[in-house]
N, C-alpha and C positions, 0 to 999 in steps of 0.2 A: 504493499500500500504506499509506503514511504517512497519507494522508487517511483511509482506512478505519479504521486504528487510532484515529486522533483522533476520528472520528465514534463509534466504539464506546465510547471513553472518556467521551464527552459523554453518549451515551445511558445508560450505565451510572450515571453520576453523577445524571442526571435521574431514574433509576429509584429509586436510594437516597433521593434527596430526597423523592420522592413517598411511598415507603414510610415514611419518617421522619415526614412530614407526617400521613399516614394514622394512624400510631401515636399521634402527639400528639393528634390530634383525637379518637381513641378514649378517651382518658384523661379520663373524666368521673366525678369522684369526689364522693361525698356523705359528709360526716364527722359522726359522732354521738359527739363526745367533744371537750371544750374543749382539753385538753392535746395530743391528737392533731392538731387543727386547727392548733395553734400550731406544732407540729413540722413538719407539711406546708409551712407557710409558711416556717419557718426553713430548710427544705431547698430552698427556691426553686421550689416546686411549686404556689403559690397559684392559678395559671391553671388547674389541674386541677379545682379545687373548683367545683361547680355548686350545692351546697346545704349548709347547716350546721344543727346543732341549737341549741337555746336556750342551752346551756352554752358555746358557742363565741362568745366576745365580743371576742377579741383576735387580731390587731391591729384597729385601727379600719377598715382597708381591706376587711375581710370582711363588715362589717355590712350591706352592700347585697345580700348574697347571699340567696337565698330560704331561709326556715326550714323545717325538717322536724319542728319541735316538740321536746319534751323527750325525751332520749335513751332514757328507760325507757318512753315511751308513743308509739313511732313508729307511723306510718300507712303502709301499703304504696301506697295511692293517691297520696298527696303525694309520696312519694319516687320512684315510677315515672314521675310527670308530668315529672320532671327528666331522664329518659332517662339514668341513670347506668349505668356498667357495674361500678363498684365502690362498695361501702359500707363504710367503715371505723368501727370503734368498739370499745369495750372489752366485757368480759363484763357490764358494767352495762347495755348497751343491750338493748332488747326492745320488746314482748313476743316470746317465741319463735314463735308462730304467724305474726306479721308477717315475721319473718326467713325462715321457710320459704316463705312466699308470694313473697318477693322472690328467693329462690334459685330457685324454680319459674319465675319470670319471666325468669331469665337473669342476675340481678345477682349478682356475685361478692361474697361477704361475708367480710371480713377482720377477725377478732376479735383484739384486742390485750390486753395485760395492764393492769389498772388498779392493780397492786400498787405500794405505796408503798415502793420500794426500787430501788437503782441497777441491780441485776441486771436487774430487769423493764424499766427504761428502756432499757438497753443492748440488750436483745432487741427492744424495740419499734423503736429507731432502725435497728437491722440490718435488720429486716423491711421498714420503710419505704424504706430505701435500696435494697433489693433490688427492691421494687415499682416504684420510680422510676428504677431503673437508675443510681443514684448512691451506691454503697456507700462511696465515698471521702469524699464530704461528710458522710454519716451517721457514719462513723467519726471524722471531724474533730470533729463536734458532740459526740459521745460523750466524746472526749478532753478537750475544752474544758470540759464539764460536770464531769468528775472533777477537773480542776485547780481549778475554782471551789470544789467542795466540800472539797478539801484545803486551800485558802486559808481557807475558812470555818472548818475545824476548827482551824487554827493560831490564828486570831484568837480563838475561843472558849477555847482552851487558855490563852492569855496572859491573857484577861480573868478567867478563874477563878483565876488566881494571887492576885487581889485581892478577888474577890467570889465568894460561893457561888451555885450555880445556883438561880434563883428557882423556887418552885412555881407552876405554870401551869395554867389550864384554858382550853380553846378551845371556844367555844360557836358553834354554827351554828343560827340561828333565823329564823323568819318573823315579821313584825309580828302580835302577838296569839297566837302559839304558844309552847308551853314550848320552852325551848332544848334542842338536842341536843349532848351533850358528846363531843368527839372522844377515842376510846380507841385502844388498841394496833391496829396494822394499817392506820390511816387516814393519809392525807396530812397531815391536821392534827396528828397525833401525831409524824409524821416531821419536820414543819416545826418544831415546838416543840423537839424534841431537837437537830436540827441547828443551830438558833439558840442552843443552850446552855441551854435551859430544862429543868425537870423536871416532866413531865406528872403531876398529881395523880390523874388518872383511871387506873384499873386494869383497866377492862372492856375488851372487844374491839369494835371498830366504833364506830358512833354510837349513843348512848343518851340517852333523855330523863331529865333529872334535875330533881327539884324544886328550888326556890329554897332550901328548907331544907337539902337535901343539898349543894348547891353552897357555900352559906354555911358549912356545917360543915367543909368542906375548907379554908376560909379561904385562897384563892389570894393570892399576892403580886402576880400579874399575871393579868388577864383579857384574853384575846384573843377577839374576837368578830366576827361576821359577820351581816348581815341583808340578804337580798336584797330586801326590800321598802322598805328605807329608804336614805338616803344622807347622808353628811356627819355633822355633829354630831348630827342628830336620831336617828340610829341609837343612839348612846350613850344619849341621853336616853330613847329608847323602851325600851332594854333595862332601865335602871334604874326606869323608871316601871312596867313590866310585871312586874318582879321586884324589887320594893323592898327585900327582905331582902338583896340583893347589896350594898346601900350599906354593910352592916356588915362587909363583907370588908376585909382589909388592902389589897387592889388598889384598891378604891374609895376608901378613906380616904386612901391615898397618891396617888390621881389616876393609877394605872397601868392604864388601860384602852386597848387597842389594837384599831383596826378593821382588818380585812384583807379583800381582795377575794374574795368567795366562789368566783369561777371558778378561783382558784388551788388549790382543794381537789378539783377534779373530774377524774376520768379518769386518775389517775396522776400522775407527776412531769412537770411542764411546764417550758418554757425560762425562765418568769419567777420560778421559785421561788429560784434562787440570789440574785436582787435582793431578794426579799422577806425572805429569811434574814438578810441583811445588816442590813435595817432593823429586823427583830425583835431581832437581836443587840445592837444599840445600845440598843434599848429595854429588854432584859432587863438590861443592864449600863450604865445611865446614869451619867454623871459626877456628876450632882447628885441622883440618887436619886429623881427625880420624872419622870413622863412622861404625856403624853396625846397620843398619836401616831395616825397612820393610815397603813397600807401602801397605797401608792397603786396603783389598777388597772394603771397604765402603768409597769411597772418598766423 
């Protein structure tokens, strides 16, 4: 009888192991959103990823994964070739007909929020944790994020006892194209404010501004990004293509700060607290002058 009981226990254990392995093997995810991809990795589920979009650039270990293209211009053929069972992305991904084709082919589409606020982030982490069966780790990451933000708020409050919040513009541009300015509701606007800056742009979303309009606002700090340039050449290209910006207080005081564009895509990502700290020190420098770069690898 004991032998039979032991055998039953062994067989039951093997069955559960087999089922767990089968479930693990079925987790083939494609991610169409940089911030979501980073959170999947932070949750310890990088092994589930079989494809990523072009906005997913971090961490370095994911760059060898097949690309499904830009999140707004997805192709059903390219995604289906990876045999995923889940596609995750924000409401920014599309186009809608491609998503319908994928649903028709049996791919589960999970749409998350790209909202630039902590409530949206908490909701995203909760859903990711549920999908991965690791709600505890998702809750832990959410709590850690909240603590980082509180520490950031405290730092800014102390800095503002001695210096007023600088007027800031955040520009997203491509080489040769007019810059788009981050307005309300964007991750760029959220980043400026969390770092202790005052966004001079009052519109909603991203909007193209002329160099004359930007110069007229006379920002004290210019935060910029250029997907087509790297390093110091990005700064040079910005001023070369928008020479009127040289007349702004930011340019005169050499307070131009480059940020990694992938920080601004798909909602709040795990690297943003680190970027905030760098920007805060830039907004409230001890010597009043700055020419800094927010590193892609915070």
